[in-house]
C-alpha positions in Angstrom: 4.9 -0.6 -15.3 7.2 1.3 -12.9 4.6 3.9 -12.1 3.4 4.0 -8.5 -0.1 2.8 -9.6 1.6 -0.1 -11.4 3.6 -1.1 -8.4 0.5 -0.9 -6.1 -1.4 -3.1 -8.6 1.4 -5.7 -8.5 1.5 -5.7 -4.7 -2.2 -6.2 -4.0 -2.7 -8.9 -1.5 0.9 -8.7 -0.1 2.5 -7.3 2.9 3.9 -3.9 2.1 5.5 -0.7 3.5 4.5 2.7 2.4 6.7 5.8 2.5 4.5 8.9 2.6 5.3 12.3 1.0 5.2 14.0 4.5 8.1 11.7 5.7 6.0 9.2 7.6 6.0 5.5 7.0 3.5 2.8 7.4 5.2 -0.5 7.8 3.8 -4.1 8.1 0.6 -3.3 6.1 -1.5 -5.6 4.0 -2.5 -4.0 0.7 -6.1 -4.8 0.2 -6.8 -2.8 -3.0 -5.3 -0.1 -5.2 -7.0 2.5 -7.3 -8.5 1.0 -10.4 -9.3 4.2 -12.1 -7.8 7.7 -11.9 -11.0 9.0 -10.3 -10.5 6.7 -7.4 -7.5 8.1 -5.6 -7.0 5.9 -2.5 -5.1 2.7 -1.7 -6.8 0.5 1.0 -4.3 -1.0 3.5 -4.7 -2.8 6.8 -2.2 -1.3 9.3 -2.3 -2.4 13.0 -5.6 -4.2 12.5 -7.3 -1.1 11.2 -8.5 -0.2 7.7 -6.6 2.8 6.4 -7.4 4.6 3.1 -4.3 6.4 1.9 -4.6 8.9 -1.0 -2.3 7.9 -3.8 -0.9 11.5 -3.9 0.3 11.0 -0.4 2.3 7.9 -1.2 6.0 8.6 -2.2 7.0 4.9 -2.5 5.7 1.3 -1.9 7.6 -1.9 -1.6 7.0 -5.5 -0.5 7.7 -5.9 3.3 9.8 -9.0 3.6 9.8 -8.8 7.4 6.0 -9.1 7.6 4.3 -12.3 8.8 2.6 -14.5 6.3 -1.2 -13.9 6.1 -1.9 -17.5 4.9 -3.9 -19.4 7.6 
């Protein structure tokens, strides 16, 4: 389960950082959902209070962001 899709699935609902293939990073994101089928090719994250849909092909790496604030209210 070390594939990118597997790691995304394991991190749904958590604060994450994404490294993109173009060299950019999205830090302090909340991973709302990941692609459930190969035909659906985007991950949904909330970044800076905005919904962002990132194509899986554009994601080089994903990891849990331990610096992020807890989302529990």
